[in-house]
C-alpha positions in Angstrom: 77.8 165.0 117.5 80.0 167.7 118.9 82.8 169.6 117.3 86.0 169.7 119.4 88.5 172.6 119.5 90.8 170.9 116.9 88.0 170.6 114.4 87.5 166.9 114.8 84.1 165.4 115.7 83.2 163.5 118.8 80.0 161.5 119.5 78.0 162.4 122.6 77.1 158.8 123.5 75.4 159.8 126.7 72.7 161.8 124.9 72.3 159.8 121.7 68.9 158.3 121.6 67.0 155.6 119.7 63.6 156.6 118.3 62.0 153.5 119.7 62.7 154.7 123.3 60.1 157.4 122.8 57.4 154.7 123.1 56.3 153.1 126.3 57.1 149.5 127.1 53.4 148.9 127.8 51.3 150.9 125.3 48.5 152.9 126.9 50.1 153.0 130.4 51.0 156.3 131.8 54.5 156.2 133.2 55.7 158.5 136.0 59.1 159.2 134.4 57.7 161.1 131.5 55.1 161.1 128.7 55.5 158.9 125.7 56.9 160.5 122.6 58.3 163.4 124.5 60.8 164.2 121.8 64.5 164.6 122.1 65.1 163.9 125.7 68.1 161.7 126.2 68.2 157.9 126.6 69.2 158.4 130.2 66.3 160.8 130.8 63.8 158.2 129.5 64.9 155.4 131.9 62.6 155.1 134.9 64.0 156.7 138.0 61.8 155.9 140.9 62.1 158.1 143.9 62.8 156.1 147.1 59.5 154.9 148.4 57.7 155.0 145.0 56.8 152.0 143.0 54.6 151.2 140.1 51.4 149.3 141.0 51.6 145.6 140.3 49.4 144.3 137.5 47.9 141.0 138.5 48.6 138.2 136.0 50.1 140.4 133.4 52.6 137.9 132.2 50.2 135.3 130.8 51.0 131.7 130.3 54.0 130.0 128.9 53.8 129.2 125.2 53.7 125.5 124.2 57.1 124.3 123.4 58.9 127.0 125.3 61.8 125.5 127.4 60.0 126.6 130.6 57.0 124.5 129.5 59.1 121.3 129.4 59.3 118.8 132.3 62.0 119.8 134.8 64.3 117.0 133.6 64.3 118.4 130.1 64.8 122.1 131.0 68.0 123.8 130.3 70.5 123.8 133.1 73.5 125.9 133.9 76.3 123.5 133.2 80.1 123.1 133.3 80.8 126.6 132.0 78.5 128.2 134.6 79.7 127.6 138.1 76.6 126.8 140.1 76.8 125.7 143.6 74.3 125.2 146.3 71.3 124.8 143.9 68.7 122.2 144.8 66.6 120.3 142.4 64.2 121.9 139.9 61.1 120.8 141.9 60.4 124.2 143.4 60.4 125.7 139.9 58.2 122.9 138.6 55.7 123.4 141.4 55.6 127.1 140.6 54.9 126.3 137.0 52.1 123.8 137.8 50.5 126.4 140.2 50.6 128.9 137.3 52.3 131.4 139.6 54.4 132.9 136.9 53.4 136.6 136.6 51.3 136.4 139.7 51.9 137.3 143.3 52.0 134.6 145.9 49.2 135.1 148.3 50.2 137.1 151.3 53.5 138.2 149.7 53.8 141.9 149.7 56.2 143.9 147.7 58.6 146.0 149.8 57.4 149.5 150.8 59.9 152.0 151.8 59.3 154.4 154.7 57.5 157.5 153.4 56.1 155.9 150.3 52.6 156.8 149.1 50.1 154.3 150.3 48.1 154.7 147.1 50.9 154.1 144.8 51.9 156.7 142.1 48.4 158.2 141.7 48.4 161.5 143.6 52.0 161.0 144.7 53.4 164.4 145.7 56.9 163.5 144.3 59.9 163.6 146.6 59.5 162.1 150.1 60.9 163.2 153.4 61.3 159.7 154.6 63.6 160.4 157.6 65.7 163.1 159.1 68.7 164.1 157.0 71.5 161.7 157.6 69.4 159.1 159.3 69.4 155.8 157.4 66.1 154.1 156.8 65.5 150.5 157.9 63.8 148.5 155.2 62.6 144.9 154.8 62.4 143.0 151.6 62.3 139.5 150.2 65.3 140.0 147.9 67.8 142.7 147.3 69.6 142.8 143.9 72.8 144.7 143.9 73.6 146.2 140.5 71.2 147.4 137.8 73.1 146.3 134.8 71.4 143.9 132.4 71.9 140.9 134.6 70.6 142.7 137.6 67.5 144.0 135.9 66.8 140.7 134.3 67.0 139.0 137.7 64.8 141.6 139.3 62.2 141.2 136.6 62.2 137.4 137.0 61.9 137.5 140.7 59.2 140.2 140.8 57.1 138.4 138.2 57.3 135.3 140.4 55.9 137.3 143.3 59.0 138.2 145.2 59.3 141.6 146.9 62.5 143.0 145.2 64.6 146.1 145.9 67.1 146.8 143.1 70.1 149.0 144.2 72.3 150.9 141.7 75.4 152.9 142.9 75.2 155.2 139.9 72.3 156.7 138.0 70.2 154.3 136.0 71.5 153.9 132.5 75.0 155.1 133.5 78.1 154.5 131.3 80.6 153.4 134.0 80.0 149.7 133.8 79.4 146.9 131.3 75.8 147.3 130.1 75.7 150.6 128.3 76.1 151.2 124.6 73.9 151.2 121.5 74.3 147.6 120.5 75.6 144.1 121.3 76.0 140.9 119.3 73.5 138.2 119.6 74.6 134.8 118.3 73.7 131.1 118.5 77.1 130.3 117.0 79.5 129.0 119.7 82.0 126.2 119.9 80.2 124.6 122.9 76.8 123.0 122.5 75.7 124.1 126.0 76.3 127.8 125.1 74.2 127.2 122.0 71.3 125.8 124.1 71.6 128.8 126.5 71.5 131.2 123.6 68.4 129.5 122.1 66.7 129.8 125.5 67.8 133.5 125.7 66.5 134.2 122.2 63.0 132.9 123.3 63.2 135.2 126.3 64.1 138.2 124.1 61.2 137.5 121.8 58.9 137.2 124.7 60.0 140.6 125.9 59.6 142.1 122.4 56.0 140.8 122.3 55.4 142.2 125.8 56.6 145.7 125.0 55.9 146.0 121.3 59.4 146.9 120.4 62.1 145.2 118.3 65.1 144.5 120.5 67.1 142.3 118.2 67.6 143.1 114.5 68.0 139.6 112.8 70.7 140.5 110.4 72.7 137.2 110.9 76.2 136.6 111.9 79.5 135.8 110.1 82.3 133.9 111.7 85.7 134.0 110.0 88.9 131.9 110.3 89.3 129.4 113.2 86.1 130.8 114.7 84.1 129.3 111.8 86.0 126.0 112.0 85.4 125.7 115.8 81.7 126.7 115.7 80.4 124.7 112.8 80.6 121.2 114.4 78.7 122.4 117.5 76.0 124.0 115.4 75.6 120.8 113.4 75.5 118.7 116.6 72.8 121.0 118.0 70.7 120.9 114.8 71.1 124.6 114.2 70.9 125.6 110.5 74.0 127.4 109.2 75.9 127.9 106.0 79.6 127.5 105.1 80.4 130.1 102.5 83.5 130.9 100.5 85.0 134.4 100.7 83.7 135.0 97.2 80.2 134.1 98.2 80.4 136.5 101.2 81.6 139.4 99.0 78.7 138.6 96.6 76.1 138.9 99.3 77.4 141.8 101.4 80.0 144.6 101.0 82.4 142.7 103.2 85.8 141.6 101.9 87.2 138.1 102.3 89.8 136.0 100.6 88.1 134.2 97.7 88.6 130.7 99.1 88.4 131.6 102.7 85.8 129.6 104.6 83.2 131.7 106.5 80.3 130.5 108.6 76.9 132.3 108.3 74.2 131.7 110.9 70.9 133.5 110.2 69.6 133.7 113.8 72.4 135.9 114.8 71.8 139.6 115.0 72.2 143.0 116.7 70.7 143.6 120.1 69.6 147.2 120.5 71.2 147.1 124.0 70.3 150.6 125.4 66.7 150.0 124.4 66.8 146.4 125.7 68.2 147.4 129.0 65.6 150.2 129.6 62.7 147.9 128.5 63.9 145.1 130.8 64.2 147.6 133.6 60.7 149.0 132.9 59.3 145.5 133.0 60.9 144.9 136.3 59.5 148.1 137.8 56.1 147.4 136.2 56.2 144.0 138.1 56.7 145.7 141.4 60.5 146.1 141.7 61.5 149.1 143.9 64.6 150.9 142.5 67.1 152.8 144.6 69.7 154.6 142.6 72.8 156.6 143.6 73.3 154.3 146.6 76.5 152.3 147.0 76.3 149.0 149.0 78.9 149.3 151.8 78.4 145.9 153.5 76.6 142.6 153.3 76.2 140.6 156.5 74.5 137.2 156.7 72.6 136.0 159.7 70.8 132.8 160.5 67.5 133.8 158.9 68.3 136.9 156.9 70.9 139.0 155.3 71.6 142.7 156.1 72.6 145.0 153.3 74.0 148.4 154.2 74.2 151.3 151.8 75.4 154.8 152.2 71.7 155.8 152.7 69.8 152.8 154.0 69.9 149.5 155.9 67.9 146.7 154.4 67.1 143.3 155.9 66.2 140.7 153.3 65.7 137.0 153.0 68.3 136.8 150.2 70.7 139.1 148.4 71.8 138.8 144.7 75.2 140.4 143.9 75.2 141.3 140.2 77.7 144.2 140.6 79.9 143.4 137.7 83.4 144.8 138.1 82.6 145.9 141.7 81.5 142.4 142.8 84.9 141.0 143.7 85.7 143.6 146.4 82.1 143.7 147.7 82.0 139.9 148.1 85.5 139.8 149.6 84.4 142.1 152.4 81.4 139.8 152.9 83.7 136.8 153.3 83.1 135.4 149.8 86.0 135.1 147.3 85.4 135.7 143.6 88.5 135.3 141.4 87.8 138.0 138.8 89.8 140.6 137.0 88.2 143.8 135.7 89.6 145.2 132.4 88.8 148.4 130.6 88.0 147.7 126.9 88.0 150.1 124.0 85.2 150.4 121.5 85.6 152.3 118.3 82.9 153.7 116.0 83.1 154.3 112.2 80.8 155.9 109.7 79.2 153.2 107.5 75.8 153.7 105.8 73.2 151.0 106.2 75.2 149.1 108.8 72.1 147.4 110.2 71.6 145.6 106.9 75.0 143.9 107.4 75.6 140.7 109.5 77.7 140.9 112.7 81.3 139.8 112.3 83.6 137.8 114.6 87.0 137.3 113.1 90.5 136.1 113.9 91.7 135.7 110.3 93.4 139.0 109.5 96.5 138.9 107.3 99.8 140.3 108.8 98.2 140.9 112.1 101.3 140.4 114.2 103.1 143.2 112.4 101.1 145.6 114.5 101.9 143.9 117.8 98.3 143.8 119.1 96.7 140.6 117.9 98.0 137.6 119.8 96.8 134.1 119.3 93.3 133.8 120.6 92.4 137.5 120.2 89.1 138.2 118.3 88.0 141.2 116.3 84.3 141.9 116.2 82.0 144.4 114.5 78.3 145.1 114.5 75.9 148.0 113.6 75.6 150.9 116.0 72.1 152.3 115.2 72.2 156.0 114.4 76.0 156.0 114.3 77.4 153.4 111.8 79.7 150.5 112.7 80.9 149.5 116.2 84.1 147.5 116.3 86.6 146.2 118.9 89.4 143.9 119.8 88.0 141.4 122.3 89.9 141.2 125.6 92.5 143.8 124.6 92.1 146.1 127.6 94.3 146.5 130.7 93.5 145.3 134.2 91.9 148.2 136.1 90.3 149.3 139.4 86.7 149.7 138.5 86.5 153.1 140.2 89.3 154.5 138.2 88.2 156.6 135.1 89.6 155.4 131.8 89.9 156.6 128.3 90.0 154.7 125.0 93.3 153.2 124.1 94.7 154.8 120.9 96.8 151.8 120.0 93.7 149.5 120.0 91.8 152.1 118.0 94.5 152.2 115.4 94.5 148.4 115.1 90.7 148.2 114.9 90.8 150.8 112.2 93.2 148.8 110.1 91.2 145.6 110.6 87.8 147.3 109.8 89.2 148.9 106.6 90.2 145.4 105.4 86.8 143.9 106.0 84.6 146.8 104.9 85.7 148.4 101.6 83.1 151.1 101.9 84.2 152.2 105.4 86.0 155.4 106.2 88.8 154.1 108.5 89.0 157.3 110.4 87.1 156.7 113.7 84.2 159.0 114.4 84.0 158.2 118.1 85.1 155.9 120.9 84.2 154.9 124.4 85.2 152.3 127.0 83.4 149.6 129.0 84.4 147.2 131.7 84.7 143.4 131.4 84.7 141.3 134.5 86.8 138.3 133.7 87.2 134.8 135.2 90.3 132.8 134.3 88.4 130.5 131.9 85.7 133.1 130.8 83.0 131.0 132.5 80.1 132.7 134.1 79.6 132.6 137.8 76.3 131.6 139.3 76.6 130.3 142.8 74.9 130.5 146.2 76.7 131.1 149.5 74.0 130.8 152.1 71.6 133.6 151.5 73.9 135.4 149.1 73.7 134.6 145.4 76.7 135.5 143.2 75.6 136.5 139.7 78.6 138.2 138.1 81.6 137.8 135.9 80.3 137.4 132.3 83.8 138.0 130.8 82.5 140.2 128.1 79.9 137.9 126.5 77.0 137.9 128.9 74.5 140.5 127.6 72.9 138.2 125.0 72.1 135.6 127.7 70.3 138.1 130.0 66.8 136.6 129.9 68.2 133.1 130.5 70.5 134.2 133.3 67.7 136.2 135.0 65.5 133.1 135.3 68.3 130.8 136.4 69.5 133.3 139.0 65.9 133.8 140.2 65.6 130.0 140.7 68.8 129.9 142.7 67.6 132.9 144.8 64.5 130.9 145.7 66.8 128.3 147.2 68.5 131.1 149.2 65.2 132.6 150.4 64.2 129.1 151.6 67.5 128.3 153.3 67.2 127.0 156.8 
């Protein structure tokens, strides 16, 4: 925390760390970005930053086999598909994915498929690497070849890079800012994970994603989701309960009195509230850095502080220009979040999205991780404050090391993604009023705030679609983080089609 000139306290979110980040994703492996347990270095400092031309050596067969009963172990006809709420065009049948599974290629390189090597990289990998590389004369762009370029190192981009690299693709991941930056949509201490949705297909996607998160937890030896459950209030509960029942997902319908008896959360005595025990809190900063480390460990090459300035498709390849390099690839995945619309427009692909800047408010609340997450639209007298319109949702969840994180979903203004923004005081005031009503033990005076970007489609659907050799993987409308393992695999499968395009 930092004391400001007026005596108030502000949180330094960029340097706040989680203790678990002090441990390596793969125990016993020496990582080039710093020793394990190195103390109070910041979250950003602990995220792997590979110098151009440096990559971690691939570990053959590290992923192991698919567990029996896992969705990826089912026949192709029974595997989960992106459906009506995920726009997916140009995808072929699942035969290629089924063949990869039968060959046991998951986690192994395809024979003869080399990972990309940048000019000036060390032939022997990281061992004995002198550090920085003079890869070309200053101002001279490098010319690089790769299987796949992924644009954007947010959670969707790193999940996609991991899935592609584990399947044997040579992947370059490009980030216009530094890794772990706070300008986009993937930063922050926590996110809500939930199975509870009004649509059964989102429930199936969340179930698949949960298996993916558990797999990553087992791989890295860290807890990424705290299973503290989730509460849905008001019409949210009434909409979600039938879909959960139809999907066979256990859940409870509680009265407000029962809620107050279990947790220090206030509710009207006869109010109906839905509790789903599989919901929880994703430790999102940790989850992002672990996913990124897994992608790098699988052979992904990372270029940070490079903005993509152009994407041009040819008959057999796609050229990606940055302000430092020119890369020729067999396919390009655009997972650039709020920057995707303009980048794709310049490439001749239209993506109807609207970036908004959302305000997040933090409160002091002891033992918040012991409390379920909350999604709520049943706040008395809401319209008196002029902020909560029909369809607006309040949410809250634990912020490890801080207290409670809360916000008003889709309350931010439309913005240019490059314009800096500050938290909206009006939204903070409304969220304070709401949080004080739901949490009797909470001090309603905020202890910190920040912003993040949503990239919104008109119907809040996700966008997964292929345009020749370019795969669009963007626009999660503020609810995509939880689905990252699922989306990464689906995007990787769609990218395989792009790589093989005639």
